N, C-alpha and C positions, 0 to 999 in steps of 0.2 A: 547578611545572610551568610554563609560557610560554601566552598564550593562546591564541595563537593556533595550534598545534601539541595544547593543548586541545578549541579547538573540530571542528578537521580532525577531531578521533579520535575525540570526540563527538560533529560529525557535529549541533552546534547552530547558532542562529544568530543572530551574536552579532558584533560587528563584528573586526575581523583586527586582529596588531597587523606591526608593520612585521618584515622579515626579519633586520635583527642581533635583535632583541632573541629570537627564537627561535636564534638561533646562539649570542648568549654564555649564556641562560637552561640548552642544552640539552637531546636532544631525546630521544623513547622508544628504548631501549637496542634494540627491535627496529628500531628508525627507522637510527640508530648503525650499527647492523652492516650495511643495507642499504646505507646512501651507500658505504659501505669498503668495500663490494661493488661498487657501483658504479662507484667510483672507478677500484676496478683493470678493470674494466670498458674505463670510458674510456679509459686508459692503454692499455689493448692496440686500440684503436682509430683513434689516431692514423693521418695518413695523408701519403702524401711531398706538402707542399709544402698540408697541410690535416692537416684532423681531421673523423671524423666525428661528428654529434651524437648524443645518448647517446636513445633513445628506449622510449617502458614503455606497452605494454596490454596486458589477462586476458585479450582477447581469442584464442580463438586463430590461428594462422598464416598462415590462408586466409580468415578472417574482414575484409570490406572494409572496418574501418577500416583493420583493419593491411597491407591492399595498396592502401590510400589515400594509406597511410606513403611503402607503400612507392615506389608512382609518384611524390609532393611527392620523393624522394631522389635517383629517375631524374634531373628535371627540373632539381634542383641539378644535379645530377654533370653534368648537358649544358647547362647555361648558367654553370657558372664551370671548366668543364675538369679536374672533376673535383675541386678547390680545396674547397669545400661537398659532405656528404653524409650519410647519418641510416641510424647501425645500431639497428633496433626490436629490444627483445627480447618479443616479443610473448608470452601463454598464463601471464602473469603469475606472469615466472620472477623480476624484482625485487619481486612485494608486487604485496598490496593495492592499490588506488585510496587510497584514502588514505594508505596509509604511502609508497606513490610519490608522490599529490598533496603529499605531506608537503615529503618526499627534493627535488623542483621548489621549490619556493617557497625556500628557501634555499639552492639552484645545487646539489644533491647529483647529480641529474636535470638534464640538458637541455632534452629536451620529454614533456610526457605525455601519452595519450589519456586521459577521464574522460569518464566521463560528468553530468547537472549532479546529483545529489545530496549532493556532497560541498562542489560548491562552490556551492550556496545555504544550507551552512550558514556561510561567508566573504561573500560576497554576497549584498545583497538583491536585488538586480534582476538574478542567475538564474533567479530563482524563476520569471518572471513565464515562460518558455517551456515551465516542466516545469506549470503553470498545469491543471488534469484540466476537458477539458471546452472544451479552448480553441480551439484550431486545429479548424476544421470537419473539414482534409481535410491529405494525405501533402504538398497542393499547397501549401497556407494556410499549414504551416505553411515549407516553402521559398520562398514568396516574403516571408514575415513576415522570414528573418533573411537571406535575400539583400538586400533592403531593407538603410539607415542605420539603421531598429532593430538588427538584430545586431549595425553594428557598433557601436555606441553597446552590448551587449551584453556583447562580447569588450572594448572599450575597458576597460568596469568593472574586468576586473582588474588593470588594472596598478598600480591601488594594495595589491596585495595578493602583488606581488612577484613576479605571473605575467604574461603578455603574453599573447591569445585570438589565435588564429591560423585558425581554420575553430570551423565545424558542420559534421558531419557525423549524417548519418542513425541514426537507432532507427527509425525505426519507429512504425507504432501498436500500443497494448499495448494486451489485451483478459483479460479473465477464465476462465477453467480451471478445472475443477472435480470432483470423483468423486463428485456425488451427484444434478446433474440440470440445466438449462437457465437461466442463469438470463437472464430478459424480464423483469423491473423487478427496483428497489429490495428488491423485497418476497422477493424470490426467495434473498436473498444472508445471510438474517437468520439468525441466527447462527452464521453458517460462519464457519472461522479460517481464513482469505487472509493467503498468505506476503506481506512487502513488502519493498525494498531497509532497509537504513537509513535513512533519509527519513523528518522528521517531516510532511512534506506527505503523504508518502504514505500515512503511519499515519493523520491526519485524513482522506482522502480514504476511507479503507474502515468507517472510526469512523463515520460521515459518512451513507455506505450500508448501514447495520447488521449490521455485521458486522465481525470482529476479527481485527484487524492483529495478524500476526506475523511482524516480522523476525527475517531471517537472511539465512544467504549461498545464492549461489546453488545453491551447489554440495550444501549439505544439502539439496536442494526434492525429491528426486528420495524418498532414505529416508522423509523427514517425510511426503508424500506413502502410502507403502506404508507407512510403521507411524501412521497416522490423524494422527500429529502435528496435519497441517493436513490443511483438505479441499481448498482448491485457491490459488492461485497467478493472477496474472499478468503476462505477457508479451506479444511481439511474434511472430509465424508460426516466426522463424527462431529461434530460443531455444526454442520451447515443442517445438519436432520436433529438434534437437539435444542438447536436452539429456534427450531420452525418453521426456519428460516425460506424455506423449499417452498412452502404454502404460498409466497407474497414473489419467491424470487426463481423461477422454474428452471431454467434453462441452467445445466451444472458441465460447462467447458473444462472440461484436463489439460491443463496447462503442463501441471505439475511445479510450477514457476519459481516454490520456495517446495526447501526439504530441511528446514529448521529445528533442529533439537528445542528439548531445553533443559535446564539443568538447577542441581540440584545441588544447593552452597549450602553452608554450613560459618556462625562469624566466628572472625578468629580471636574474639577475646574467649570466647567458651572452648574454642576447641586450644590453645594457650594450657587452658585449666588442664587438662584431658594430660595424661600417667605418657606415654609411649609407646607402651603395646593396648593403652585405650583407644588411641589416634589410630593407628593398627585394625584393630576392632571395627573400628564405625565407618574407616574408608573400604575396608573390605566390605563388609557386612549392604553398604551404597552398590556398593560394583556386582555382588551379591543380588542384586535387587533388579536390575537391570534387566536379564534371560525374566525374568519372573512376569515386568510391567513389558516388554516385546514382547507376550505373549497374550496377554491381557487385549493390547492394546492392538493387535491383529485381528482381534477379536471382533472386540467393536468393532474396527473399522467392518471388517466384513457383515458385520447385525447391523452397521445404520444403512449402507451400499443396499444392502438389501430393503431394510424398511421404505429409502428413498425410490427402488425401482420400480417398486409394489406399486409407490403413491404416483407415480408418473410424471418423474420429472423426466429432463428433454436431456440428454447425455449425448457429448460429442466430444468427437479427443477433436485437436486443432492440428491444421492441413499445413502449417510450415514452422516449428520448430522452429530451427533456423533462423527464422529471421524476426525471432522475439530472442531467443538466443542476442541475436546480433545487435539487435536496441539496447542491451546492458553493459554492452563492453564500456559506455561513456560512463557508468554508472560505477562499473569494477572499480572505475577509473578514477571518479569521484571519492570512493572510500577506500581503497587499498593501494596507502600511501606509500607506508611503511616499511623497512628491509623482513623485515620477522613477516610483515604479512602478503607480504609478495613471495617469501621462500612457502612459509604455507599453502599460499595458493597452488604454485607449479608441485608442491610435492603431491598437495591431493586429485589434479587435473590432471598428473605421472600416473598417478595409483587410480583412475578413471580405465589410463590410457589399456590397461593389463588387468582390472577388474576382474 
């Protein structure tokens, strides 16, 4: 199995090999089948005088990241007289994020919206925006990623055969559980908390004294009902749309991770575009970000209103400093390169003057 494929599939943090090695040594059977299906869809997406880029998203069709890519497609059609377009397959139709990222790397998909976890496994710089208790607010996160810092993080993906186009919001993540409000790290001791398949998230939960249980988001509701886990962590819209609040009514506002999601493009497809078209694609992606943020903020407000009306028990944490202090060993474990340390320092300094 090629190293790049192995790392994306396992979610480990080691360097990625190039795309040619992936193609020559073969992919997982599932990824090959998905790539074949994607190729068939691509053929069906041809347009007179142009071709629609095939894009994947695991979120449902009305989710802000999906509608933002739809807006990007509208901008491309408008700016190229319909020559460039995007066809998005939402709701995980083309596979999980790890599968579709793997396919995007070797060119079987044109574009993909993914969260940071699978990217952390192949590029250490992408770990920085995912660090717990780094950003003080969503505004601080946006300020940092709209700056040259964000451009540098996106550019770090190029050597992995991906073109980072833009960042989309994913909101602040908070803990929720079936047992009690969380005010201090001591309140989490012994709890079984679901996390995404990410070494960084596992380390975060362990540092707070709880037991980390990686599992897919689709399994969380039943796991809460059956007592397999005591809680999980996510943003307001996901907590509401997954109906996790029905069985885990304690929502504690830790704001522990305010990590973005990323829209990427296959470098193989990118390299086939003319320089002017590359600029059109990159600018349309950037121009879709304000659209996404407007819809994201509205989705958060709507979810919060529904949840409060449903009677969930919301609380602010009593000692934010204690949570942040517990993360220092986690930062030390994952921030190891000079480039990571420099970016971290720049973001922290930005928060001081923010």
